[in-house]
N, C-alpha and C positions, 0 to 999 in steps of 0.2 A: 791756757790750761789752768783749771782751778785746783790747786793743790791745797789740802787742809793745812792750816797753820802748824799743826803738831805732827803732821805726817813726816816720816823719814825722807831724805832726799832719794829721788828716783822712784817714787811710788806714785801711781796714778790712780784715779778714781775709775770705776767701770765705765762712767759716761764720758771721761777724757779719752779712754781708750777706743770707745766707739766713735768718738769724734776724730780721732786720729786715723782710724780705719776708713771713715768715710770721706777723708780729705782727698785721697787719690780717685775717688769714684767719678767725680765730674770729668777729669782728665781722662780716664779709661773710658768713659761713656762717650766723650768727644772723638777720641781716636776710634771706637768701636763704630760710631755713627759715620765718620769720615770713611772708614774701611769699607762700610757697606754702601755709602751714598756714592763715592767716586766712581765706582764701575757702572752703577746705574745711571748716573749723570752722563758718563763718557759714552755708554751704549746709546743712550738718547740723543747725545749730540751726534754721534756717528750716524744714526739712523736718520735723523734730520737732515744731515748733510748729504747723505746718500739720496734721499727722496727728493731733496731740491736738485740735486745732479741729474738725476733721473728724469724729473720733470722739464728741466732745461733741455736735456737730450731729446726728449720726445717732442717739445715744441721746435726744436731745431730740424729734427727729422720730418715733422710736418710742413714746415716751411720749405724744405728741400724737395719734398713730394709735390708741394703746390708748383715750385718753381720748374720742376721736371715735366709736370702735366702741361704747364704753359708752354714750354719749350717744345715739347712733343706736338701740341696743337699747332704751334707755328711751324714747324718742319713739315708736318702733313699738308697744312694750307698751302706752303710754298712748293711741295712736291705736286699737289693737284694743279696749281698754276703753271709750273713748268710742263707737266703732262699736257695740259690744255693748249699751251703755246706750241707745244711740239706737234700735237695733232693738227693744230691750225697751219703751222708751218708746212708740215707734209702735204696737206691739201692744197695749200696755195702752190707749193712747188708742182704738184701733179697738174693742177690747173694751169699753170705756166707752160709746162711740158705740152698739154694737150693744145693750148693756144698756139703754140709755136708750131705744132704739126699741122693745125688748121690754117694757119697763115702760109705755110709752105704748100700746103694742098697735098700732103702726104700723109701715109698711115704709119703709126708707130710699128716698130719690128714686134714680132710675136716670138715667144720663147719657146 
């Protein structure tokens, strides 16, 4: 502070008063900027985390859908194979019965 040499104690020039008034301004500005920036940054980080979580969940769902489709295809192929074997077994069984009746020389009973 620049006091005039002949000024009474406790008196300040207008420039000194202005400088003293501006002293807390940077601290106030920093607090104000922080008060405004923290919620914005927090929202940005929450949004980024939610987006990342959603993307990961979508990738996992797509992988599960792919695995489900693969399993469904395998099940349908196995069911077709079992049905084909069952038809073949029924035809073979019927042929054995007919061959048995032919070997004995008899006719099958009619219902």
